[in-house]
N, C-alpha and C positions, 0 to 999 in steps of 0.2 A: 640595545645600544642607547646610551644617553647622550644628549646634546646640551651644550651650554647655551641657555636661552638668554644671552646677553645681547641687547640691541646695539645698533650702531647709528650713525648719523651721516648726513652728506650736506654739502653746501657748495655753491658756486657763485661767482661774482664776475662783473665786468666793469672796467673803468676806462673811459675815453677822455683824453685831454687834448684840446685843440690849442696849439701854440700860435695863436694869431694867424697870420698868413705864412708862417714859416713851415709848419708841419703839424703832425699829430702823433700822439702816443696812445696805444691801446694795450690794456692788460686784462687778461682773462685767467681765472683760476678755478679749479675744481678739486674738492677733497671728498673722498668716500672712506668712512671708517669701517673697519671689520665688523660684521654683524648687520650691516645695512642691507635692506631688501624691500621689495614691495609687500603690500599687505597680503596679496594672494600667494606669496612664496612661503615655503616651509623653512624651518630652521636650517636644514641641510642645503637648501638652495641659496641661502644668503651668502654674500661674499665673505671670505675668511682672510682678507688681506686689506691693508691700508693702501690707498691710491691717492697720490698727490700729483696733479697735472697743472702746470701754468705756462702761459705764453705771453711774451712781451714783443710787440711789433711797433715800429716807428717809421714814419715817412717824413723826411725833412728836406726842404729846399735850402741847401747850404748857401746858394748864391744870394739869397735874401739877406744874409748877414753882412754882405759887402754893399758899398754904395751902388746906386742904380746905374751910375756911369760905367761900372765894371762890365755890365751886360753879361754876367756869368750865369749860366744854367748848370746847377750842380745838385741834382736830386739824389738823395740817399735813402735806401731802404735797409732796415736792420730788423732781424727777428731772433728771438731766443726762446726756446721751449725746453722744458724738462719734465719728465714723467718718472716718478719713483714708486715702485710697487714693493711693499714690505709685508711679507706673510705674517699672519698672527701666530702661527705655530712654527717651531723649529723643524725644518724639513728633515734633519738628521735624527730627530726624536719627536715624532708628531704628538706625543702626549705632553710635551713641555711647551709652554709659551716661549716665543722667541725673546721677549723681554726678560724672562727669567734666565734663559740661557746666556744672554749678554751680561746680566748682572753676576752670573756665576764665573765669568772670566776674570782672571787675576790681573791682567794688564790691558791697557788701552789698545795695544797692538793686536792682542788676541780678539778683542771685541771688533776692531776694524776688519780683521780677517774673516770673522764669522759673518759680518754684515755684507762683505763683498761676495760671499758665497750664497747668501740667502736673498739679498735685495736685487731687484732688477731696475736698472737705471738707463734711461734713454735721454740723450741730450742732442738737440739740433740747433745749429747756428747758421744764419744766412745774412750776407751783406752784399749789396749791389749798388753800383753807381751807373745809372742809365741815362744816355743822352747828355753827357757832359760836354759843353761847348761854350765858346765866347762869341757872342753875337755882334761881332765887329766886322763890318764889311764896307768896301768902298762904295760910295754913293753913285747912283746911276749905272756905272759899269763895274760889276764885280771883278776883282782881280784874282788870279790863281793862288796868290799867297795870303788871301784874307783869312783871318782866324775863324770866321763863321763857316768856312768850308770844311772844317775838321770837327768830327764828333767822336767821343771816346766812351767806351763801356767797359765795365769790370764787374764780375760777380764771383763770389766764393761761398760755398756751402760745406758744412761739416756735420756729420752725424756719427754719434758714438753710442755704443751699447755695451754695458758691463753688467756682470752679475750672473750667479747660478752657473750654468755650464759654459759660460763665455767669460774668458779673462778680459778680452776687449775685442770690439769689432768697430773698425773705423772706415768711413768712406768720405773722401774729399773730392770736391769738384771745383775747378778754377776755369774761368773764361774771361779773356780780355780781348778787346778789339778796337779798331779804329776805322772810321768811315770818312772818306773824302769825296766831296761832290762840288763841282764847279760848273755853273750854268751861266755863261756870259750872255748878255743880250745885245751884243755889238751888231750894228747894222752891216750888211755886206757892202763891199766896195763896188760901186757901179759907175765906172769912169765915163760912160757915154749916155747916161740917163738923161741929161739935159741937152742932148744934141738937137739942134734946130733942124726943122724940116718935117713936113707932114707925109712924106712918101712912106708907103708901107714897106718899101725895101729897106728902110732904116730900122724897122722893128727888131730885126735880128741883131743889129749892132747895138741898139739901145738896151737890149735885154742882157747884154754881157755883164756878168757879175762874178765876184769872188768873195767867199767868206774866209777871212784870215784867222778865224777862231772857231773852235767846235761849238756845237749847240750844248753838249754836255760831256763832262769827263768825270767818271766816278771810279773810285777804287776803295775796296774794303778788305780788311784782313782781320782774322781772329785766331787766337790760340786757345785750345781747350785741353785740359788735362783731368784725368780721373785716376784716382788711386784707392784701392780697396784692400783692407788687411784684416784677417780674422785669426785670433788666437783662442782656440778652444781649451777648456780646462779638463785635465785628467782627474776625474773624481777618485781614482784609486791611488793617485800620487799628488796630493794637494800641496805638498811641500815643494814640488818642482813645477812651477806654472808653465814652463816651456817644454815639458816632456812630450807634448804633441806638437809636431812641426806646424808652424804658421802657414797659412795659405794667403795668397795675394794676387791681385790682377792690376794692370796698369795700361793706360793709353795716353798718348800725347800727340796731338795733331795741330797742324798749321794750315789754315785755308786762306787763299788769296784769290780775289776776283777783280777783274778790270773791265770797264765798258767805255767805249768812245762812240759818240754819235756826231757826225760832221757832214753837214750839207755843204759840200765844197762849192757847188753852184746851186742855184734854186732848182735846177732840173736834175741834179746829181746828188743822191743821198747815199751816205756811207755809214755803216754800223759795224763795230768790231767788239766782240765779247770773248773773254778768256777766263778760265778758272783752273786753279791748281790746288790739289789736296796733297799735303806732304805730312810725313810722320817724323816727329822729333825722336831720333834714335836714343834709347836708354837701355842700359844693361838690365837683364831680368834678375833683379836682386830685391831683397826686402829693404825698402827705403825707410829706415828707422834710425834717425840720428842718435837717439839715446842708446839703443842696443848695439848698433853697428856703425860707429863713427867713421871707420876706414872705408867701408863700403859706401857710406853716404858721400864722402868726399870724391870717390871714384865716379859715383852717379852724377854729381854736380859737374865734374870735368867733362863727362860725356855729353851732358845736356848743353853746356856752353859751346862745345865743338860743333854739335849738330845745329844749334841756332845760328852760329856764324856762317854755316853753309846752307842756310834756309831749309834745313831738313832734308829728308829722303823722299823725293816725289813718288807718290802712289798712283796718281792719275792726273791727266791734263786734258782739257777740252777747249776748243775755240770755235767761234762762228763768225763768218763774214757775210754781210748782206750789202749788196750794191744795187741801186735802181737808178735808171736814167730815162728821162722823157725826151725823146727826139724833138727838136724845135721845128717841126714841119709847119706849125700854126703861125710861125713868125715869118715865113717866106710866102709871098703871094701866090706863086705857082703851085705850092704844095699845101696850102692851108686846108685843103679837103682831106688831108691825111693826118693820122695821129698814130703814134707808136710808143710803146714802153718796153724797156728791156730790164730784166732783173736777174741778178746772179746771187746764188746762195751756196755757201760752202761750209761744211762741218768737218772737223778733225778731232779725233780723240785718241788718247794713248793711256794704256793701263799697264802698270807693272805686274809681271807674273809672279806666281808663288815661288818660294825658295825652299829647296830641300834642306835637310838637316846638315848636309855636308857643305852647304853654302852655294851650290850650283842653282841656277835659275831655270825655271820651266819655259822661259821666254815671255816677252811682253806682247800685248795685243794692241794693234793699231787699226783704226777704222776711219775711213774718209769718204765723204759724199759730196757731190757737186750737182747743182741744178741750175739750168739756164732757161728762162722763159721770155718769149717775145710775144707781145700782144699788139695788134694793129687794128685800125678802124678806118673805113672809107665813108665819107659823108657825100652821098650822091647829090644831095640838094645843092651843095656848093659847087659841084661840077657843072650842073646845068642852071 
């Protein structure tokens, strides 16, 4: 057996550009020509395909493009990568160079068709906006409506594979979310703090207070969607690209979380947490606007209807914590006592599975409650 002893070459490069304090751009590229290999490799072990791989990534703070008074944080990340693998020989006639086979084609359409069968192409795109917010807040005492309380995030990724046994393979991911956090620093109301008198019996009255605002209030929500679609190629029926049924999978979720921490009195602490995971209901159909426009419209209508109803809840959980310190130390006759009471409650609900006929196997509810009382006696104060 004879081998063509024609050598190949390879090259790679990297370029980094710093855009002042706005951001940066990075470009990397690599190319390997058929016939390239190490010195210790035989001719048969050398690569017999051309490989071009390049990636472009950029990080930009878009908020820097506006005046500083705008106080806008708008970081953006974007990346694009593409890898193309082109065999040296025609897979349908391994004795012929692919370039000769393409030159033998009569029309450009035929050449493009053969290229799509022989070349392997992978393309990946990513874009994200993380921590987008306007840093405008009320001085001294933050208000619940301050723009600085809101933070937004969005990301989208797309990966596409084409060529050889695959007509196309797509995977899309979307994620968008909003975070709200308000942490006021308002002082509690203490109406009797300046009450005159040195009697210890007045301590219980002076200690009365009321916090008319919570210590923190947070809420975050995010929506995530994934869609995957694969169309394989029937090599025995190349003229009919859809002869093999396409396969696909999809998921669409909406998560919501809420937390409140409120020390109503200095001795009374209250915390509430809840979380909901919901599914955006969508028909199990191939979401392809170009191939099935009618189905795509039906899918859009279903998504809109489900979003307006906040999705279909899959599970819900909540937790309540309350602690109270009994003010024995503020009363002279009981200052030798101390006691703390805490209450903890958990509740969770999970939707059950659904049969093919639409009937449910039942939901699952779990609840727990715990009450603790701790007390201490200081004998030194008694005697």
